[in-house]
Each structure stands twice: as C-alpha cells, then as structure tokens.
N, C-alpha and C positions, 0 to 999 in steps of 0.2 A: 504494500500500500504506500501511497505517496502522502507524506505529511509535510505541507509547505514544500520546501525544496529537497526534503530528505526521503530517501527510499528506505522503508522499514518493512521488509517482508513479513506478512502476518502469520507465516507458518513457523516462526522462530520464537524462542523465549528470550527475554531481555533482562540483563542484570542492571541495576539502577545506575551504574557508572558507565553505561552505554557500551556494554559488550553483549554480543548475541550468543545464544547457545542453541545447537541443533542436535536432536537425537539421531543417531545412526546405529541402529542395533543396540548393543549394550554400551556403546561409547558415546560421549558427548563431544561435539566439535564446538570450539569457542573462537570468536573473533571480535574485532572492533566494529561497531555499527557505523552507518553512514554519517550520523550526526557527529559522533566522536571524531572520525577521521577528517570530516570537514572543518570542525572547530580546531583540531590540532594543527592542520596544515600538513606540510610534507613530513612524513614519518622518516626519521633518519637512523633509529636504533630500536631494536626489539630484544629484550632479554629473553634468552631461551634456556630456562632451567633444565636440569638433568631429568631424563625419563625416570620414573619411579618415585619422584618427589611426592610426599604425602601432602594433600591439600586440605585445609580446614576452611569450611564455608565462611565467607566474609573476611578472611585474612589475606593480606597481600602476599603474592608469590612471584611477581615479576614486575617489570616496568617497561614503559614505551616512551621514547623521546621524539619530539619534532624540534624544528628550529626555535619554536616559541613556547614549548610546552613539555612538561615532564609528567607523565601519567603513571599511576599505579594500577596494577591488574589484580583484582580480588577474585578468589575462588568462588564460583557461583554455587558450588555444592561441595560436600565432603567427598574425598576420593583420592585417586592417585593419577599423577600426570603420566599418560601413556606415551605420548610423542609430541614433538614440537615441529613447526614448519621450518625446516632447515633452510629453505630458500630465502627466508627473511633475513638470514645472516648477511647475505651478499646483496639482497634486493628488498630492503624494508618498504620501499615505495609500492610494493604489491598491495599493501593495505590500502593505499590511496587509489590505486588503479582498479582493484577488484576485492573490496572488503568482505564480500559474502562468498567469494570463490577462492581464487588462488592466494588471496591474502589472509586466509585463516591462520590462527595463531597456535592453538593447543588442542590436543585430544585428551580427554579425561575419562577415566573409568570411575563412575560414581559409586559411592558406598550404598546409596539409597536413591534411586531415581525419583521417588516421590518428592524429593526436595525441589524438583523442577517446579512444583506447584507454588513455591514461594517466589518465583520469578514473575516478571511482567509478561503477560500473554493475552492475545486477543485484541481485535481492532479497537474496541472502546478504551481499554486500559492503556494500550500503547499510545493511542492518539492523545489521550489526556496527559500522560507522562511527558511525551515529547513536546507538546505545546507548552506545558508548564516550564520545561527546561529552556525552550526557545525564549520565552518571556524572561526567565531568570538571567540567562546569559546576555540578553539585550540590555538589561539594566546595569550590568557590570562595566 
C-alpha cells in the first residue's frame, strides 16, 4: 500500500522503529522499511553480527549508518540470528535501491512466532502509525 510517498507492503509486519518482518516458513526475514531508508538517506554501513547470535525482543543487536544518521536495529522477536545479507558489506546502498528485496538485512529463527502479533500489521494500523511518524518527523 502507498502511504503518502512511502511504499509499505500490507503483507508485512512492522517493528515500531521502521523495520519490516516477513514470514518465510519457520524463518523471519527482516529489513528496513521505505520510510526509514528515505529518512536516513544513502545507507553507507550495515553491521552484520555473527550467525547464531541470540536475540532478545526489543534489545539492540546491530546498527545502520547513513551520511546523516546512525540507527539502531532492535530484535522484533526473541530468537537466534540465522544469517545476514553479506552483500550489504560491499553494497549497503541495496537498502536504498530495493529495501523489500535485495536489501534485506537479517534472517531470524524465532523462539515463538506468536510474538509477531505484537508487531504492527494490517492496513489500518500501518497507515495510522506511518502518518503519525510523518507528522512527528515534520515537526523536528
């Protein structure tokens, strides 16, 4: 779905810091959403933690940098980091070019997939959340 100038696919779950999560079997794929990559500008660095890292829901486990922004990545669920997008090491701009495709960040094996229910999902909830953040950042 399109919310103002941002593409926010409605089949994804969203974490409040503007990272998306998609179910793929028993693995979750995570990436930065269109709003975040637009606000950040050109992404120049993505921290790629080691596979097997234990993730605690709501806790920082990585960071992303652009020329004007340093962002923290928080675990959307409890689980284990299964893999990282190695391509981002040499080409972090993939996030800007294709944030929902080739610019994915991490694959996570969740401890409990029901934790996805705590994320933002559905057209009404996502629209309300994005419009509130557009307004919030316009005031800064």
